[in-house]
Structure formats: C-alpha cells, structure tokens
N, C-alpha and C positions, 0 to 999 in steps of 0.2 A: 471504699472512701476510708485514708487516713487518717487520723486526726491527732497532734503535736502538742503541746507546748517547749519553749527554748527561752530559758530563768539566765543563762550568760552573757558576755559579752556578744554583742551581731556578729562581729567580726569572723569569730569563728565558730560561724556557724556553718558545719559541711552539707553544704544544701545545692542545688542548682540554679537556685534562684529566689534571692530576697529582696522585697518588694518595699520600699519608703517613700515616702511622702512628699511633693511638692508643691506648697503654695505659689497661684498665677502671680505672684512680684520676682517670682525665683529662687524664694527663699526657701531651706532647702529645714526641716522637720527636724529635730535632736535625735530622731534615729537615720536620718539620712546624711545628719552634721560626723556622727561616728564613725561612720563609713566614710565618711569623706575625709574624715584625717589620715584614716590610713589607708586609702588609696592616693596619695597627696594632691587633695580637694581636685581631685576630675570629675568629680559630681559638679562642686560650686561650679566649675572653668567654663561647664558646660552649659549648666542655666545662665550666668554670666553671658557670655557673647549671643542667648537668643533662641540656641536650638532646640530648648524644651520650655515652652508657654506655661507650665502647672494651669491649665484650663481644668474645670471639673468634667474628667472620667477619663480625661487623655495619658495616655501610657508612648513609656520611651526605653530602653531598653539598653542596655549596656551592658558588654563583656567585658574579658580580659581585665580586670584590674587589681591590680598588685595588693600586695598586703590585709586583702576578703576572700575567705575562705571559698563564699558561693562563686562559683560559676558565670551566674548575672547578676545583676543588679536591675529591678524593674524603675521606673521612677512613675511614681501616678499621680499628677495632678487635684491640689481638694480646690482648687477657685479659691475664693477673699478667706481673711481668714471668717474666723466667729468674732461674734457680738459681743461674747461675754468677757467682764474685766479678764480672764486668762489667757480669752483668743484660744477657748476649745472648740474642737472641730465640734459640727452640729452630727445627730445619729443621721440623717439624711445625708447631709454629707459623709456620712463616715460610709453607709451604705454600697454609696454609688461609689465611689473607690475600692472597696473591698472585693466587689463584684467586676468591675474594671480588671482589678490585678486579676484575676481568677480569666474569665475571658480571655487578655492579653493572654496569660498562661498557654493555654489549649489551643493555636495558635503556634504556638512552637510542639520541641520536639523535648519540652520539660516535663519533668514526671513526681517532682517535688520545687512547693514552694513555699516561702517562707512573708508571711504577713508584718512589717514592723510598722504601718500606721500608724500616724495620733487616733487617741481614742475619744470620745465623750466625755465628756464630766462622769463618775462611779454612779451618780443617785439619778443618770441619764440609761447610761448603759452600764449596769454591775459587770463584774470581771464572771460572774455566771450566764447573765444573756449576753456579754462577747462572745462566751465557746460558743452557744448556742447563735448563736446568730451566725455566726462564722461557718457554723455546716451546716445550716438552712441556708444560708444565699451562696456555697458552694456547691449544696443539691440542684438549687432552683436555676443556678448557670449553667451549670453540667448537665442538666434533663433534654435530650430528646425526643425527638415528638414519635412516638411508635408508627411510623408511617408503613407502608402495605405497597411504596414503590418497587416496580419490579426492576430496576436496574440496583448495578451492586449499591451499597452503601458507603459512603465514605468513611475515610482511616478515622478511627475512632481516637479522640485525646491522650495524650499519653499522661496526663497529670495524673497521681497515683494517692499523694502524699500533702495533706496543706499543716503545716505549722504556724500559729500563732505564738511571738516572742513578747513574754507576759514576763511576772513578776517572782518571787519565790514566793510569795504570800500570797498572790490568784493562783498561785499552777493548780492546787486543788479544785478551785472553784471554776475557773476557767475548764478543765478536765470535766465536769459533772456537767457542763452547759454541753459537749462536743456531745455527749453519749442522748441529749435529749435534742439538741439540736438535728443528728443522722439518722432519731426515729421519727421526728417532722418531718423530714424531707424524706423520708421515704414513705411517709404515709403521705405526704403530696404527693408522690409521683405517681403512686399506687390512683389516687382519683382520674390523675392528669392523663395517666396510661387508656382507663376503664372509661374515661368523660371525651377521651379523643377518638376511640374506635367506631368504628359508622355500625349504622343502630340494626343490617345483619348480621353483625358480628358480634357487638356485644346486646345482647339479649335476656329478656328475665332471667333464663335456661342457663347462660354467660354471667351472670352477675351471681346467682344459686350455688354455680362451681367455682368462681374463682374466691365467696366467704366459705364456703364447705375446705377450700384450699389451703385455707387460712387456721383455721383452726389445727389441723393435718400440720402445720407449722410454729405453733403456738399450744403447748399444753394449758395455759388460761384462759381459753376460748373452746366454746360452745357452740357448736350451730344447729340453727335446724331452721328446715327449705320447706315452706309449708307449697302445697298447686292446687291446682283447682279445685279439686272434692275438699280438701280442707280448708280453703276458704270458703268455701258453699259449706261445709258446716259450722263459721264461726259467724256466721250471715254478713258479712263483707257485704249488704247492698252496692252503697257508694262505690265503692273497690271492682267490682265485679261489673257495675255498671258502665265502667271505663274499658274493664278490656274486653269485654262481647262481641266488640268489632273485629278485631284482632286475631288472624291464627297463631303469632306466636302467645302459649300457655303462661300464664300469669305465677309471680311467684311471690310470697313475701318471705322475708327474712330473718330471724332471728339469730343474731351473731350476742354472747354473752360473756363478759370475762368477769369471776369471782373469787379471784384468789381465798387463800383461809383466812390468809390476814383481813381482809378486806372486811368491813364493819358500817354499820347503817342501811339506810334505805341506798337503790342504788341511783344515779344518774342516767335516764333515755336517750339516747339521739335514737333521731327520727326522718328519716331521708325520704324524699320526693324520688319514683326509679322508674318516671317515662321513656321507656329506653329510645320512643320518637314516638315525636307530637305531629299531626299535621293538627290537629286540629280538631279530626271528627269531622261531623256533619257540620260542624260553624269550622270549614276550611280558612286555614290559615293563605296568603296571599304566596305564592312563590318565589319568587327572589333569595328568601335568607332560609326558608323554610327546611335546609340539608344541617343550619345550625341548630335546630330541633332532636339532633340526636345528642347534645349535651342538654337532654330536659332534665337527663336524668343525675346530674351535677351533687344531689344535695343525696344519693343514694350514694352513688361515689365516695363523696366526704364522710360519710358512719363510716363504709365501710373503709377507706385510710386512715382515721382518727383510729378506729375499733384494732386497725395494723400497729400504730402508735403505741397504742397506750398497755396492749400487750407485748411490744419490743420491751417498752421500760418495766413492765408487768408492776404497773402501778398499782397501789394498796389500796385502791377503790372497790366497788361494785356499779361499773357501768352496763352498759347493753343496748346494742342496736338494733331498728325495725327497719326494715326497707322492703313497703312498697313496690314490685316493678311489675309493670305492665308497658302494651303498647296503646296511644290512642288510634285508632284507625276509623277511616269510615266506610265499610261496607254495610252490606242489607242488613246485616245485626248490629250497627251499631246505633248505641241509645240518639234518641232525640229533642231536638227543644219543643221544650214542654212535656218532655217525660217525669216520672216523680218515682224516683226511688228510697228506698227507705236502707238507714246506715247503720253500721253494727251497734250501736247506742241507743237505734230505735225511730230518731227521728228523721221525719221524711223531708225529703229535699227536690225542688222541683226543675230541673231543667233548663235550664232558659238558653245557655251555652256550653255548648259540648269541649270548647277549647278553658270554659274553667274548669277540666281536668284533674288538675294538681292538688285543690282542695277537697276532692270527694273523697282522691284515694287515703291523704291523708288524713283525713276525718277518722275514717276507719281504723289506720295505724295508733293514733295519740288512743283509740277506745281500747284498741289491743297493751297499750302499753299501763293500764291502768290494775293488770293483774303481774305486775309487780310492785305494787305501792310505789312508787317513785319518791323520792325527793324531790325532783328536780325532773322536768322534761324539755327538749332542747331539739325541736323543729328545723330541719332546711331546706327549700325547695326554692326552684329554681319559678317563684311562682309567675308572678307580674311584670304587664313592661311598664309599668304604671311606677314601680321602685325606682326603674331607669330612669325614666324620665324626672323624680324627682329629686333622685340624687347622682344621677348620671355611674357611672363605673364605678365610682372610688369608694365606696362609701357601700356596707353591709347593710340593710332597713334592719332593726329589731325591735320586736311586739311583745309586750309581754303584761301577763296581768298582775305582777308584781312587781313592781317601781326597781325595788333594788337590786333586782335578775339583770332586768333591764342595765343598770346602771354598772355592775359591773362586767356582765361580758359588754360591754362600750371601753372598760376599762381595760380589758383582757384585751381588747383590737390594738387601743396604745400603744399598750406595751410590748404587744407581738407586731407592728407595723403590721396589720390586719385589719384595717380601721371601720369602724360599725356605726350608725345614725342609733338614737334611740328616736322611732314614730309610734302614736298614737292607736290605741285599739280601745276608745272606749265608745260605750253602748248607744251614743249615735249612728256610730258606724253598720254596728248590729240591726238598728232600726229598718238600714234602708235594703234589707236579707228582705222584710215582709212578701210574704207570697198569700194571694186567692186562696191557692189550692193547695199548700202542703204548710208546712211546719218553717220553710224559710227556700228560699232562691238561691243560686247558687252565683249571681252575680247582682249586680246594684247597679248598671250600667258606669259610668264613664268615670266621674266626682268621685277622687279617693279613692282610684281599684285598688293600690297597696292594701289600703285601709282595711277596706269591706273584703277583703280576704281573709286577711288576719283577722277580722270579727267573724268569720264565719268558720273559723279555725275553733276561734276563741269560746264557742258553741258548745262547741264535745270537751273544755277545761274544766269547767263546774268542776273546784275541791284537790284541784292539781296545778303546782307553781309549775308555770309552763314558760317560754319564750319562743320564740316562729324568727327565723330569719329569712327572710327575703333574700337571696344571692343573684338575683336575673342577671342584676346589672355585676357583680364582682365575680362569678365561677369560672365564664371566660368571655374573651370576646373573641370580635368576632374580625370582618377585614381581610385584609394582607396576612395581617399574624395573627388569622384566627387559630384558637387551641385552648386548653382548659388552663386555670391559670393556680391552680392548686390551690383556691381560697372557699372556705374559710377554715379552713384544716390549724392552722396558725394561731388563730384565733380561740379554737376548740382545745384543741391540747394549750394552750395558758392557761383555760377556765379550771381542766379538769387536774391538770398539776396544780394549781392553789388548792384546789379540792382535797387533794392529796398530803399537802402537803410540805411538800415539795420546793414550792414558793415563799 
C-alpha cells in the first residue's frame, strides 16, 4: 500500500475516488462544499432531496462529476456534529469515517482513494498521528484472515494507494506518520496471522522459524532459538513442567534489536506462547477450546512488535522473549499437587494445570534479568478473570511501578488501544501461600487476574515491570472469530516515545 499527501485544490487531484464528509442533516463539510461548487452543486442537490442521509459510516458513490478530476466522489456519513464550540469531529467518528471510506473503496475497482474528511482538533489528533492513524486503519481494514480453505480465494481488492488531503505546513509530519502507521499495520498483521493459524501449524517450532525469518529480513535483529536441551540447561523448571505433556518440542525465542546508536539499558518484551492450551490435566470445557490456539497471542504480539521496531529502526535497545510450548494432558503431564522449581529457585505447587501461562512467564522473566533491563513488559492471555472485570474493551495493566502503569495507559489512549490500571498489591500475593512450596500457582476465584499478576510479581524484585493481561482484547470469539492485533499499537506508542519520536 502506498500513502501520499495532496496540498493543492481538491478538485484538481487526479485520482480514482475522493472521499468527503456529510453530516446527518445533509450539510456538506468544507471539503465537500469545495467540490460541490466545481460540479454545479450536484452533491448538495443529492443530499437535499434525501438520497443520502449522512448517518455514521454510511457511504454513497457518485460518478462522472463535471469540474472534478476524480472519476468518483464517495460521500461518507459523519453523523451529528461534534459537541465542541467549533463543531469539530470526534476522534471516534473520524476513525469510523476513515474505515467506512476504505471499506467502500474495496468493494469497487478503485485503485486509488483520497481522504478529504474533516479531522479532529490538532490537540486531539496531531498531523503526525493523523498520518499514522490513516496507515494503521487502512492496514486493519484491508487485512484478510489467512484461512486454509480449499475453495478458490475471492478476488483481492484493487486499492493500492491512499492519499490524504492536507496543508503544506502539515505535509512532512503526516508523511512521518505514514511510515510509523505502515510499520504498525505490518506488525499487527504479523501478530494476527500467527494467532489465527491453527495449533497444528503454528507450533513452537513454527514460531521459532518465523523469528529467524525476521532476522534475515532486518539487519538490526539478532535471533536465538533455544531448544529443549538449552532450556534444561537454563533450569527453567516451571516452563519445562508445562511442556512435558506435549509431543511438540518447546522453544525459547530471543529477538534482539540493538542498533549502533542505541544507548542505555533495554526494554524487554516478554510473551506467553502457549500454541495450544487444553488446560492439561485440569481440562478445559470443550465448547470453546478451539479458541485456545489464540493462547500464544502474547508471543505473537512480541514478534509483531519487534518486526515494527526493526522496520522503523528505532534508536533504542529492545529485546523480545517468547516462551513457546503446548499444554497437553498425556501420561507425562504435570498433575495438581506436583511441585516444580523455577529458574529463579522458588518452588511452586501446581494446584491447577490450566494456570500454565504464569509458569512459562516466570522463567522468561528471570531470563530477562541477564539483559539488565530498564523496563520489562510481559503480555499474555493470562486469565478469564480479566474478561469478567474489563470485558473486551480494555487490556489490564498491572505493575510494580505506578508511573509505568500510568504511562502505558496513556499510550493506550493515544493509540486508541485502551488499557486500565489494575491493582497488584501484597495482599494478592498473600493469597498464593502453600503448605508445601514457596507458593501455589493459583489462589481461588476471587481477584483471579490480580493474583495471577501477583504470582508474576514475585519474580520481578529489582525490576521495573508491567504485566498486560490481554485475554479480553487480543482476540474475539463467536462468528467474527479472529485475532485483533492488540496491544501492538499501545506497545509501539510506548517504544516510539522512548525513542524520542513522540
């Protein structure tokens, strides 16, 4: 996909289609009015007679307008005017309009589309963020699930170029945003592709080979993939306990981005990579177990984010760690009551084998220490409890440093990838007491996402650490089943800020 800007008169833009906005009372936006004057008020006559209502997300394609170089004009409904003194469009309404315009274009043979839609105030959506958001939303809208159906694939869309109408003053910033948004869209698409694959295809070995492929593509990346013998040498007893019931060999993946100009200690991203989770001996209920192929969404997010970091060649040191294995219930699988020893040396009583994500993560967090990190952020589809608490709208953020949690929440707001600060106090850790080991791996139903985070916190002393519980946001079930690509946008926003590009 190619992204460009246009700073001259809109009617002079040579393009297949130009999208302009219409309010739900039929009023044309300034951009639409400029075209309307050139085409002898054909657009206003159309809206006045009620052919197009301007409801949010509604579109109407008009062709062959005299006085306009574009072959088509796409009217996009904006809904009611904003509530500010200047009646500026909200960011949510703008996102919906952009998505609607791109979606409508893909249903035609349009190859190039110009977006001349009203935008939110600069303090709400800066020029740079405007360009980033257009590229990001285009990537999200054009994404197609990598299905394995044997039937002939539908004809791909023709759209190959998106142009944003802007001012000469904003031109450079918008183009900078395009580059960021393109990298973000690519990283999110990689995450979604990996997560959408079935567990018999996207195995731990497959994830390792994918990471090695990134190193061949990006010179700034170094990748190391640890197999079972190396994992044993690292004494990752909790990780090994989870994988011992599976025929698929585990992989521990290290992806490092360290350009020459990078200074300071790294940010380490840690992802849970359970490529299929049956629950083990504590077997899950069958009806939605197929969705447990998404239990490696944290790992997929790390890989996708590292791809975006390398694509932008950010001038910071970033390390991605992925602990990948299956959780299966064969004769060698761990049992409730078993006690295992973590790489950190702490012993853990396994009370529920379906609380396996925290077991692979605790050993990965310990491995992160060797990089002497400035910040460690882990992400995992860790608990159903976070879905009960926050639904599918917010990622749960837990941290031993309040300022880091607040920064991640702020990054989520800026990137339209929302998160919520959750508690992880000592009282939750107290619930993990065991009569037979240093701790248990579960603490009952109450505060389940908080006690899971508290378990991880026991392995983060001396680290500045945050945990993202993405069980509600990384994928959706039901008829629209599939990966969402979250929280790639929030993480890249955080890394862009650290790189000084925000």
